[in-house]
C-alpha positions as CSV (number, residue, x, y, z in Angstrom):
1,M,0.3,0.4,-0.2
2,V,0.9,3.4,-0.7
3,E,0.2,6.1,1.3
4,P,1.0,10.1,0.5
5,T,2.5,12.4,2.9
6,G,3.4,16.1,2.7
7,I,5.0,18.2,4.0
8,E,4.9,21.8,4.9
9,L,7.6,23.7,5.2
10,Y,7.6,27.4,6.8
11,V,11.0,29.8,7.0
12,K,10.3,33.3,8.4
13,P,13.1,35.7,9.0
14,P,15.4,36.6,10.7
15,F,17.2,33.2,11.9
16,E,18.5,33.1,14.7
17,T,19.3,29.5,14.4
18,G,19.4,26.4,11.6
19,L,17.0,24.9,11.0
20,F,16.5,20.6,12.6
21,Y,14.5,17.9,11.1
22,R,13.9,14.5,11.4
23,I,12.0,12.2,9.1
24,T,11.0,8.3,10.2
25,F,9.9,6.2,7.2
26,G,8.9,2.5,5.9
27,C,6.9,-0.3,4.9
28,T,5.8,-3.1,7.3
29,G,8.1,-5.8,7.3
30,T,10.9,-3.7,6.7
31,P,13.3,-1.8,8.1
32,V,12.9,1.6,9.1
33,N,14.8,4.8,7.7
34,T,15.7,8.4,9.5
35,I,16.6,11.2,7.7
36,T,18.1,13.7,9.9
37,E,19.8,17.2,9.4
38,T,20.6,20.4,10.6
39,V,21.0,22.9,8.0
40,P,23.0,25.6,9.3
41,R,21.2,29.1,9.8
42,E,23.8,30.7,6.7
43,E,22.4,28.4,4.4
44,V,18.7,29.2,5.5
45,Q,19.4,32.5,4.9
46,Q,21.1,31.7,1.4
47,A,18.1,29.5,0.3
48,Y,15.5,32.6,1.5
49,D,17.3,35.0,-0.4
50,A,17.3,33.1,-3.5
51,F,13.6,32.5,-3.6
52,I,12.6,36.3,-2.8
53,K,14.8,37.4,-5.6
54,S,12.8,34.6,-7.6
55,D,9.8,35.1,-9.2
56,R,8.0,33.2,-6.6
57,S,6.8,30.4,-8.3
58,K,6.2,26.3,-7.7
59,G,8.8,25.4,-9.1
60,A,11.0,28.5,-7.1
61,A,9.9,27.4,-4.0
62,R,10.6,23.6,-4.9
63,K,14.3,24.3,-5.6
64,M,13.8,26.5,-2.2
65,A,12.4,23.6,0.1
66,S,15.1,20.9,-1.7
67,A,18.2,23.5,-0.9
68,L,17.1,23.2,2.5
69,L,15.8,19.4,3.2
70,H,19.3,19.0,1.5
71,F,17.4,16.6,-1.4
72,G,19.3,13.7,-3.2
73,A,22.1,14.7,-0.2
74,G,22.8,11.0,0.2
75,N,21.2,12.2,4.1
76,V,19.4,8.9,4.4
77,D,20.4,6.4,7.9
78,E,19.3,3.4,7.4
79,E,19.0,0.8,10.7
80,D,20.0,-1.9,8.5
81,D,23.1,-1.2,6.4
82,S,22.7,-4.6,4.4
83,R,21.7,-2.1,1.2
C-alpha cells in the first residue's frame, strides 16, 4: 500500500538558528529509515534570499525546499545497512 505524505515548510526571517528536522519512514516488514539533518542558519538565509529574488513560482518554492531539506544529499540513515 502506498500512503502519500505531504511536507509543509515555513521559514521566516530573522534566522537566529539553523533548521533541524528528523523524518522517519518505512513499510511493514522492512527496516525503518530516518533522515536527520541540521541546516546551518547561513544556508537557510541563502535559500530564503534566493527564493525572494526569484519569480516565487511553485518551481522556485520547490527549489528552496530542496535546498533546505538537502534532497539528493544522501542523508538517509538506515537501521539496516544491507542495501
